[in-house]
C-alpha positions as CSV (number, residue, x, y, z in Angstrom):
1,M,147.1,37.8,27.0
2,T,148.7,34.3,27.1
3,S,150.5,33.0,30.1
4,L,153.8,33.3,28.2
5,E,153.1,36.9,27.4
6,L,152.3,37.6,31.1
7,A,155.4,35.8,32.3
8,D,157.5,38.0,29.9
9,K,155.9,41.2,31.2
10,I,156.5,40.1,34.8
11,A,160.2,39.3,34.0
12,R,160.7,42.7,32.2
13,A,159.1,44.7,35.0
14,K,161.1,43.0,37.8
15,Q,164.3,43.7,35.9
16,K,163.8,47.5,36.5
17,D,166.0,48.9,39.2
18,L,163.8,49.9,42.1
19,I,166.1,52.7,43.3
20,A,166.4,54.3,39.8
21,Y,162.7,53.9,39.4
22,M,161.9,55.6,42.7
23,S,164.3,58.4,41.7
24,S,162.3,58.9,38.5
25,M,159.2,59.3,40.7
26,G,160.9,62.0,42.8
27,Y,162.1,59.9,45.7
28,E,165.7,60.3,46.8
29,P,167.4,58.3,49.6
30,E,168.2,59.9,52.9
31,M,171.3,57.7,53.0
32,E,172.9,55.2,50.6
33,T,175.6,52.6,50.9
34,A,177.0,50.0,48.5
35,S,174.3,47.5,49.4
36,M,171.2,49.6,50.3
37,A,169.4,52.9,50.1
38,R,167.4,54.3,53.1
39,Y,164.4,56.6,52.6
40,Y,161.7,58.3,54.5
41,S,158.7,56.1,53.8
42,P,156.8,57.0,50.6
43,F,153.6,55.6,52.3
44,R,153.3,57.5,55.6
45,G,154.9,60.2,57.7
46,E,157.7,59.2,60.0
47,S,160.5,60.9,62.0
48,V,163.2,58.4,61.2
49,A,163.9,57.0,57.7
50,S,163.0,53.3,57.9
51,F,162.2,52.4,54.3
52,V,165.1,50.3,52.9
53,V,165.8,49.1,49.4
54,S,168.3,46.2,49.0
55,K,170.4,46.7,46.0
56,R,171.4,43.0,45.8
57,R,167.8,41.8,46.0
58,N,166.1,44.8,44.3
59,T,163.4,44.7,47.0
60,F,162.1,47.0,49.7
61,F,161.2,46.6,53.3
62,D,159.5,49.2,55.4
63,F,160.7,48.7,59.0
64,G,158.0,51.1,60.2
65,D,154.8,49.3,58.9
66,R,156.6,46.1,57.8
67,S,155.4,46.2,54.2
68,R,157.7,44.5,51.8
69,G,158.1,43.4,48.2
70,D,159.6,44.1,44.8
71,I,159.1,46.9,42.3
72,V,155.6,45.5,41.3
73,D,154.5,45.4,45.0
74,F,155.8,48.9,45.4
75,I,153.7,50.3,42.5
76,M,150.7,48.4,43.7
77,L,151.0,50.0,47.1
78,H,152.0,53.4,45.8
79,E,149.4,53.7,43.0
80,K,146.7,51.6,44.7
81,V,146.3,49.3,41.7
82,D,146.2,45.6,41.0
83,F,149.0,43.4,39.8
84,K,148.4,43.7,36.1
85,K,147.9,47.5,36.2
86,A,151.1,47.8,38.1
87,L,152.9,45.9,35.3
88,D,151.5,48.2,32.7
89,I,152.6,51.3,34.7
90,I,156.1,50.0,35.1
91,L,156.5,49.0,31.4
92,T,154.7,51.9,29.8
93,G,155.4,54.7,32.2
94,G,152.7,56.9,33.9
95,R,152.1,59.9,36.0
96,F,152.9,59.6,39.7
97,V,152.2,61.7,42.7
98,T,155.2,61.9,45.0
99,H,153.6,61.8,48.5
100,T,155.1,64.2,51.0
101,Y,154.4,63.7,54.7
102,E,155.3,65.8,57.7
103,R,158.3,64.1,59.1
104,E,158.3,65.3,62.7
105,K,155.7,67.4,64.5
106,N,156.8,70.0,67.0
107,N,153.5,70.1,68.8
108,D,153.1,69.7,72.5
109,P,153.5,66.0,73.5
110,A,150.4,63.9,73.8
111,I,151.7,62.5,77.0
112,V,153.0,64.5,79.9
113,I,155.3,62.7,82.5
114,K,154.5,63.9,86.1
115,H,156.8,61.6,88.0
116,A,159.2,58.7,87.6
117,G,160.5,56.7,90.5
118,A,160.9,53.3,92.2
119,I,158.3,50.7,91.4
120,I,155.8,50.5,94.3
121,S,152.5,49.8,92.6
122,S,151.2,46.4,93.4
123,E,149.3,46.3,90.1
124,L,152.6,46.9,88.2
125,M,154.3,44.2,90.3
126,V,151.6,41.7,89.4
127,Y,152.1,42.6,85.7
128,L,155.9,42.0,86.0
129,S,155.2,38.7,87.7
130,Q,152.9,37.7,84.8
131,R,155.8,38.6,82.3
132,K,158.2,36.6,84.6
133,I,160.5,39.6,85.1
134,S,162.4,39.4,88.4
135,P,161.9,42.3,90.8
136,P,165.6,43.1,91.1
137,V,165.9,43.4,87.3
138,A,162.8,45.5,87.1
139,Q,163.9,47.9,89.9
140,K,167.3,48.3,88.2
141,Y,166.1,49.2,84.7
142,L,162.5,50.4,85.0
143,K,160.7,53.2,86.7
144,E,157.2,53.6,87.9
145,V,155.9,56.5,85.7
146,V,152.9,58.7,86.5
147,F,151.6,60.5,83.4
148,R,148.7,62.3,81.9
149,F,147.0,62.8,78.5
150,P,146.6,66.6,78.5
151,E,144.5,66.5,75.3
152,G,142.5,63.4,76.2
153,K,139.0,63.1,77.6
154,H,140.4,63.2,81.2
155,P,143.3,65.7,81.0
156,D,143.7,65.8,84.8
157,K,143.6,62.1,85.5
158,D,146.9,60.4,86.5
159,Y,147.9,57.0,84.9
160,V,150.7,54.7,86.0
161,A,152.9,52.3,84.0
162,L,156.3,50.8,83.9
163,G,158.8,53.1,82.1
164,F,161.9,52.2,80.2
165,K,163.9,55.3,79.4
166,S,165.4,56.0,76.0
167,D,168.6,57.8,75.1
168,K,166.6,60.9,74.3
169,G,164.7,60.9,77.6
170,G,161.4,59.5,76.4
171,Y,159.8,56.4,78.1
172,E,158.5,53.2,76.7
173,L,155.4,52.7,78.9
174,R,153.9,49.3,79.6
175,S,151.2,47.9,81.9
176,K,148.2,45.7,81.6
177,F,146.4,48.5,79.9
178,F,149.1,50.5,78.1
179,K,151.7,49.9,75.3
180,I,152.7,53.4,74.4
181,C,155.6,55.7,74.6
182,S,156.2,59.3,75.6
183,P,158.2,61.5,73.2
184,P,160.8,61.6,72.0
185,K,161.0,58.0,71.0
186,S,164.5,56.6,70.5
187,I,166.7,53.6,71.2
188,T,168.2,52.8,74.6
189,T,171.9,52.2,75.0
190,I,173.6,50.8,78.0
191,K,177.3,51.1,77.4
192,G,179.8,48.5,78.3
193,R,183.5,48.2,78.1
194,S,183.5,45.7,75.2
195,K,182.9,46.6,71.6
196,D,180.6,43.6,71.4
197,V,176.9,44.5,71.3
198,V,173.8,42.6,72.4
199,L,170.8,43.9,70.3
200,Y,167.2,43.6,71.3
201,E,164.0,44.6,69.5
202,G,162.1,45.5,72.7
203,F,162.9,46.1,76.3
204,M,160.9,43.1,77.6
205,D,163.3,40.8,75.7
206,F,166.2,42.6,77.3
207,L,164.7,42.2,80.8
208,S,163.8,38.6,80.1
209,H,167.4,37.9,79.2
210,Q,168.7,39.6,82.3
211,T,166.1,37.7,84.5
212,K,167.3,34.3,83.1
213,Y,171.1,34.8,82.9
214,G,171.9,37.9,84.9
215,D,174.4,40.6,84.0
216,L,175.7,40.3,80.4
217,G,179.1,41.5,81.5
218,S,181.0,44.1,79.6
219,K,178.9,44.0,76.4
220,T,177.1,47.1,75.3
221,I,173.3,46.7,75.2
222,V,171.2,48.3,72.4
223,V,167.4,48.1,72.8
224,L,165.8,49.4,69.6
225,N,162.4,50.1,71.2
226,S,161.1,49.9,67.6
227,L,162.6,48.0,64.6
228,S,162.2,51.1,62.5
229,F,165.3,52.5,64.2
230,L,167.6,49.7,63.0
231,P,168.5,51.2,59.6
232,A,169.7,54.4,61.3
233,V,171.7,52.4,63.9
234,I,173.5,50.1,61.5
235,P,176.5,52.5,60.9
236,T,177.3,52.3,64.7
237,L,177.2,48.5,64.6
238,R,179.8,48.0,61.8
239,G,183.1,46.6,63.1
240,R,181.4,45.0,66.1
241,K,180.3,41.6,67.0
242,V,176.5,41.9,67.4
243,Y,174.5,39.3,69.2
244,S,171.0,39.8,67.8
245,Y,167.8,38.9,69.6
246,V,165.3,40.5,67.3
247,D,161.9,38.8,67.0
248,K,161.6,35.6,65.1
249,D,159.3,36.7,62.3
250,K,159.5,38.2,58.8
251,A,160.6,41.6,60.1
252,G,163.3,39.9,62.2
253,D,164.4,38.0,59.1
254,E,164.7,41.3,57.1
255,A,166.6,42.9,60.0
256,T,169.1,40.1,60.2
257,E,169.6,40.1,56.4
258,L,170.0,43.8,56.3
259,M,172.7,43.7,58.9
260,R,174.5,41.0,57.0
261,E,174.3,42.9,53.7
262,E,175.7,46.0,55.5
263,G,178.7,44.1,56.8
264,V,177.7,43.9,60.4
265,G,179.2,40.9,62.2
266,V,175.8,39.7,63.3
267,I,175.3,36.5,65.3
268,D,171.6,35.4,65.0
269,C,170.7,34.4,68.5
270,R,167.1,33.6,67.7
271,I,168.0,29.9,67.8
272,N,167.8,30.4,71.5
273,F,164.0,30.6,71.3
274,I,163.0,28.4,68.4
275,G,159.2,27.9,68.4
276,Y,158.6,31.3,70.0
277,K,158.3,34.8,68.7
278,D,160.7,36.4,71.3
279,I,162.5,35.8,74.5
280,N,159.7,36.9,76.8
281,E,157.2,34.6,75.1
282,Q,159.6,31.7,75.8
283,L,160.3,32.9,79.3
284,T,156.7,33.0,80.3
285,D,156.4,29.5,79.0
286,G,159.3,28.5,81.2
287,K,161.5,27.0,78.5
288,L,164.2,29.6,78.0
289,T,167.4,27.8,77.1
290,K,170.9,29.1,76.3
291,V,173.0,28.1,73.3
């Protein structure tokens, strides 16, 4: 095959509409708008549909595992084939296996919360100091959580971590040793009087912002706790001014672009921490500045 023939195959393959192609494979969107379609991931099980196809760009981004690409990349991942084989499959058709995954298990939780109260552990206070989070901010928004792993090697052993509570009652758990969550995992909303929203990817960024600048006034706070929740949250963000502090990486770029495509009045505040991945990374370096 000559380079011109290969270039022609690539161009023809990439002209295929990804949403229509996925439909021919048996995948239908959980939700669809004028600019995007949202699916449960074809690549793994998940409890929230976080796989998004942009109609304008004809590309996909999985906010759960952060895979991305065009129709050729999709087929390479789905069929586990190389680039040239993916082109042949797209242009000549083929048999596909539509993967089905259990979306949400109803088994007993892997983590059991025994107690949540004021932070008194010196170990956790040292951890907060290392992350440069002020004690008053920590005491206002976090709990000291005692928990167990009932199905682990030591089911009767108590563990302790900082807990940030979600809207559904689960906790994001953090310490020097843990970065986990207790079910059910969800976003955290702190409602304000204003329609304006300040959006964070993780709670450490929210606490870092509070530590540096204090109370954000009447704005509503939304902490995603996982970027995979963003596609589902977008309908609640329309018609609002959204100050976005998602991470400064490829996933954050996709998140910002998705909000813009969906008509969200997003203000990209990542300019506040140029040179850093997120607010907390900048805060621990002592160079947090306000625009």
